[in-house]
C-alpha positions as CSV (number, residue, x, y, z in Angstrom):
1,X,0.0,0.0,0.0
2,X,1.2,3.5,-0.8
3,X,0.8,6.4,1.6
4,X,0.4,9.8,-0.1
5,X,0.4,13.1,1.6
6,X,-1.6,16.1,0.5
7,X,0.6,18.8,-1.2
8,X,-0.3,21.3,1.5
9,X,-1.2,20.1,5.0
10,X,-0.5,20.6,8.7
11,X,0.6,23.7,10.6
12,X,-0.2,27.0,8.9
13,X,2.2,29.9,9.4
14,X,-0.2,31.5,12.0
15,X,-0.3,28.4,14.2
16,X,3.4,27.8,13.7
17,X,4.2,31.4,14.9
18,X,1.8,31.0,17.9
19,X,3.4,27.7,19.0
20,X,6.9,28.9,18.5
21,X,6.2,32.1,20.5
22,X,4.9,30.0,23.4
23,X,8.0,27.8,23.3
24,X,10.2,30.8,23.2
25,X,8.5,32.4,26.2
26,X,8.8,29.2,28.1
27,X,12.6,29.0,27.4
28,X,13.3,32.7,28.2
29,X,11.0,33.1,31.1
30,X,12.6,34.6,34.2
31,X,10.2,33.2,36.9
32,X,7.1,34.9,35.4
33,X,3.9,32.9,35.2
34,X,2.8,32.2,31.7
35,X,-0.8,31.6,30.6
36,X,-2.5,30.9,27.3
37,X,-5.9,32.3,27.0
38,X,-8.0,29.2,26.1
39,X,-6.5,26.6,23.8
40,X,-3.6,28.4,22.0
41,X,-4.5,26.2,19.0
42,X,-7.2,23.6,18.4
43,X,-5.1,20.5,19.0
44,X,-4.9,18.6,22.2
45,X,-1.5,17.1,21.6
46,X,0.0,20.6,21.1
47,X,-1.7,21.9,24.3
48,X,-0.4,19.0,26.3
49,X,3.2,19.8,25.2
50,X,2.7,23.4,26.3
51,X,1.4,22.4,29.6
52,X,4.5,20.3,30.2
53,X,6.5,23.5,29.6
54,X,4.5,25.0,32.6
55,X,2.3,27.2,30.4
56,X,-1.1,27.2,32.1
57,X,-4.5,27.6,30.5
58,X,-6.8,30.3,31.8
59,X,-10.2,30.2,30.2
60,X,-12.1,33.2,28.9
61,X,-14.9,32.3,31.2
62,X,-12.6,32.4,34.2
63,X,-11.3,35.8,33.3
64,X,-14.8,37.2,32.6
65,X,-16.4,35.8,35.7
66,X,-13.7,36.9,38.1
67,X,-12.5,40.0,36.3
68,X,-9.2,38.3,35.9
69,X,-8.5,38.0,39.6
70,X,-6.2,35.0,39.0
71,X,-3.8,37.2,37.0
72,X,-1.2,39.4,38.6
73,X,0.7,42.3,37.3
74,X,3.5,41.3,34.9
75,X,2.1,37.8,34.4
76,X,2.5,36.7,30.7
77,X,-0.7,36.0,28.7
78,X,-0.6,34.6,25.2
79,X,-3.7,35.3,23.1
80,X,-4.5,32.3,21.0
81,X,-4.4,32.1,17.2
82,X,-8.1,32.7,17.0
83,X,-7.9,35.9,18.9
84,X,-10.4,36.8,21.6
85,X,-13.1,39.4,22.4
86,X,-12.5,43.1,23.0
87,X,-13.9,42.7,26.5
88,X,-11.1,40.2,27.3
89,X,-8.4,42.5,25.8
90,X,-9.7,45.3,28.0
91,X,-9.6,43.2,31.2
92,X,-6.1,42.0,30.4
93,X,-4.9,45.5,29.9
94,X,-6.5,46.7,33.1
95,X,-4.7,43.8,35.0
96,X,-1.3,45.1,33.6
97,X,-0.2,41.7,32.4
98,X,2.2,41.4,29.5
99,X,0.1,40.5,26.5
100,X,1.5,38.6,23.5
101,X,-1.1,38.6,20.8
102,X,-0.7,35.5,18.7
103,X,-3.9,36.0,16.8
104,X,-3.3,35.2,13.1
105,X,-2.9,38.1,10.7
106,X,-6.2,37.3,8.9
107,X,-8.1,37.5,12.2
108,X,-6.3,40.8,13.0
109,X,-7.1,42.1,9.5
110,X,-10.8,41.2,9.8
111,X,-11.3,43.0,13.1
112,X,-9.4,46.0,11.8
113,X,-11.6,46.2,8.7
114,X,-14.8,45.8,10.9
115,X,-13.8,48.7,13.1
116,X,-12.9,50.9,10.1
117,X,-16.0,50.2,8.1
118,X,-18.3,50.8,11.0
119,X,-16.6,54.2,11.5
120,X,-17.5,54.9,7.9
121,X,-21.1,54.3,8.7
122,X,-21.5,50.8,7.3
123,X,-23.5,48.0,8.9
124,X,-21.5,44.7,9.2
125,X,-22.6,41.4,7.8
126,X,-20.5,38.4,8.9
127,X,-20.6,34.9,7.4
128,X,-19.5,32.3,9.9
129,X,-20.3,30.3,13.0
130,X,-21.3,32.7,15.8
131,X,-20.3,30.2,18.4
132,X,-16.8,29.8,17.1
133,X,-14.1,31.7,19.2
134,X,-12.7,33.4,16.1
135,X,-16.1,34.8,15.1
136,X,-17.0,35.8,18.7
137,X,-13.7,37.7,18.9
138,X,-14.0,39.6,15.7
139,X,-17.6,40.7,15.9
140,X,-17.0,41.9,19.5
141,X,-15.1,44.8,18.1
142,X,-18.3,46.0,16.4
143,X,-21.9,46.9,17.2
144,X,-25.0,45.1,16.1
145,X,-23.2,42.8,13.7
146,X,-25.5,40.5,11.7
147,X,-24.1,37.0,11.6
148,X,-25.2,34.4,9.1
149,X,-24.0,30.8,9.5
150,X,-23.8,30.1,5.7
151,X,-24.7,31.2,2.2
152,X,-28.2,29.8,2.5
153,X,-28.9,32.0,5.6
154,X,-27.5,35.0,3.8
155,X,-29.9,34.5,0.8
156,X,-32.8,34.6,3.3
157,X,-31.6,37.8,4.9
158,X,-33.6,41.0,4.9
159,X,-31.1,43.4,3.4
160,X,-32.1,47.1,3.5
161,X,-31.4,48.7,0.1
162,X,-31.2,52.1,1.7
163,X,-28.2,51.1,4.0
164,X,-24.6,50.6,3.2
165,X,-23.1,47.3,4.3
166,X,-19.7,45.6,4.6
167,X,-19.4,41.9,4.4
168,X,-16.8,39.7,6.1
169,X,-16.4,36.0,6.5
170,X,-14.8,33.6,8.9
171,X,-11.2,33.1,7.8
172,X,-11.6,29.3,7.4
173,X,-14.7,29.5,5.1
174,X,-14.4,27.4,2.0
175,X,-13.1,29.7,-0.7
176,X,-15.4,28.2,-3.3
177,X,-18.4,29.1,-1.2
178,X,-17.0,32.6,-0.6
179,X,-16.6,33.1,-4.3
180,X,-20.3,32.1,-4.7
181,X,-21.2,34.6,-2.1
182,X,-19.2,37.3,-3.9
183,X,-21.0,36.6,-7.2
184,X,-24.4,36.6,-5.5
185,X,-23.8,39.8,-3.6
186,X,-22.3,41.6,-6.6
187,X,-25.3,40.8,-8.7
188,X,-28.0,41.6,-6.2
189,X,-26.7,44.1,-3.7
190,X,-24.6,47.0,-5.0
191,X,-24.9,48.5,-1.5
192,X,-22.7,45.7,0.0
193,X,-19.0,46.1,0.0
194,X,-17.1,42.8,0.3
195,X,-13.9,42.3,2.4
196,X,-11.8,39.2,1.7
197,X,-10.1,37.8,4.8
198,X,-10.2,34.1,3.8
199,X,-6.9,32.5,4.9
200,X,-4.6,31.7,2.0
201,X,-3.2,28.7,3.8
202,X,-6.7,27.4,4.4
203,X,-7.5,27.7,0.7
204,X,-4.3,25.9,-0.3
205,X,-5.1,23.0,2.1
206,X,-8.7,22.8,0.8
207,X,-7.6,22.6,-2.9
208,X,-4.9,20.0,-1.9
209,X,-7.4,17.7,-0.2
210,X,-9.7,18.0,-3.3
211,X,-6.9,16.7,-5.5
212,X,-5.8,14.1,-3.0
213,X,-9.3,12.7,-2.5
214,X,-9.5,11.9,-6.3
215,X,-6.2,10.1,-6.3
216,X,-6.5,7.7,-3.4
217,X,-8.8,4.9,-2.1
218,X,-9.1,6.2,1.4
219,X,-8.5,9.7,3.0
220,X,-7.4,10.2,6.6
221,X,-7.9,13.7,7.8
222,X,-5.8,14.3,10.9
223,X,-6.7,17.0,13.4
224,X,-8.6,18.1,16.4
225,X,-12.3,17.3,16.4
226,X,-13.1,20.8,17.5
227,X,-11.0,22.4,14.8
228,X,-13.1,24.4,12.2
229,X,-10.5,24.1,9.4
230,X,-10.0,20.4,10.0
231,X,-13.7,19.7,9.9
232,X,-13.9,21.6,6.6
233,X,-11.1,19.6,5.1
234,X,-12.9,16.4,6.2
235,X,-16.2,17.6,4.6
236,X,-14.5,18.5,1.3
237,X,-12.7,15.1,1.2
238,X,-15.9,13.2,2.1
239,X,-17.9,14.9,-0.7
240,X,-15.4,13.6,-3.2
241,X,-14.4,10.3,-1.6
242,X,-16.9,8.7,0.8
243,X,-14.1,6.7,2.3
244,X,-12.8,9.7,4.2
245,X,-12.2,9.6,8.0
246,X,-11.5,12.2,10.6
247,X,-9.0,11.1,13.3
248,X,-7.0,12.8,16.0
249,X,-4.6,10.0,16.9
250,X,-3.3,6.6,15.6
251,X,-5.6,4.8,18.1
252,X,-8.7,5.9,16.1
253,X,-7.6,4.1,12.9
254,X,-9.7,1.1,12.1
255,X,-7.9,-1.6,10.1
256,X,-11.0,-2.4,8.2
257,X,-10.7,1.0,6.5
258,X,-7.4,0.0,5.0
259,X,-8.2,-3.6,4.0
260,X,-7.5,-4.3,0.4
261,X,-6.7,-0.7,-0.6
262,X,-3.7,0.4,-2.7
263,X,-3.5,4.1,-1.8
264,X,-4.2,5.9,1.4
265,X,-4.1,9.7,1.4
266,X,-3.3,11.8,4.5
267,X,-4.0,15.4,5.1
268,X,-4.0,17.4,8.3
269,X,-5.6,20.5,9.8
270,X,-3.7,23.8,10.3
271,X,-3.3,23.1,14.0
272,X,-1.9,19.5,13.5
273,X,1.8,19.1,14.3
274,X,4.1,17.1,12.1
275,X,4.7,14.6,14.9
276,X,1.1,13.5,14.9
277,X,1.2,13.0,11.2
278,X,4.4,10.9,11.3
279,X,3.0,8.8,14.2
280,X,-0.1,7.9,12.1
281,X,2.0,7.1,9.0
282,X,4.2,4.9,11.1
283,X,1.3,3.1,12.6
284,X,-0.2,2.3,9.2
285,X,3.2,0.9,8.1
286,X,3.5,-1.2,11.1
287,X,-0.1,-2.6,10.9
288,X,-0.6,-2.9,7.2
289,X,2.6,-2.8,5.2
């Protein structure tokens, strides 16, 4: 059996920078307490490594409910790759902690655009999962943001032709869907300006898994079960190749998936470390090859 990797997979540059920053802070720390606000990235294996480096997790809920009383002046707090809400940033600044903002550049771009466009008098439309940390964080920098889960919800929306709007989308939205939204809005709503903050790395990984799913018998998508971009990779793969499976560790592989096949394809979410991918590849070789 042949194991084939997707052309683009695993850590994106935003996640890579966030994880490297945390490791650097752990190495250079001079007795200061280090916290990550929530899961730095959506991967349990990565988080466990950071915990072993004595980087503690402090949840958004804990900070909000206690006004950050756990935190002391000069503690170090690393903001996760998804970013966080304006209220959390304000509390952290008030506590006089040292903030390292590891929010990815596309998240920072989205919230910057949101603030700028509202100042210009435009209402904000946002396409994405309102319960996702990234979306919660971005829209918290605005007022009365309309959030639609997907294209279908947007098409049912009551858009006021007398108002000016600015449209943003979750950074991990499928780029093909975003392009459909752009065409639809351009044809029907000249009063809506569109801002593109779709992550380039996400798009590359989505295109790579489309190609991979056509070339192999089985696709294994490796990543956290709560990772938005990983789930999107899985959904894309499954639409093309029904024999696609989402796994987080080697222990979730079922040998029946691999029985009698010639090619197994592997891709991984943007928060999945190389070590996890190698471990799964080695497990397949040991069990099947």
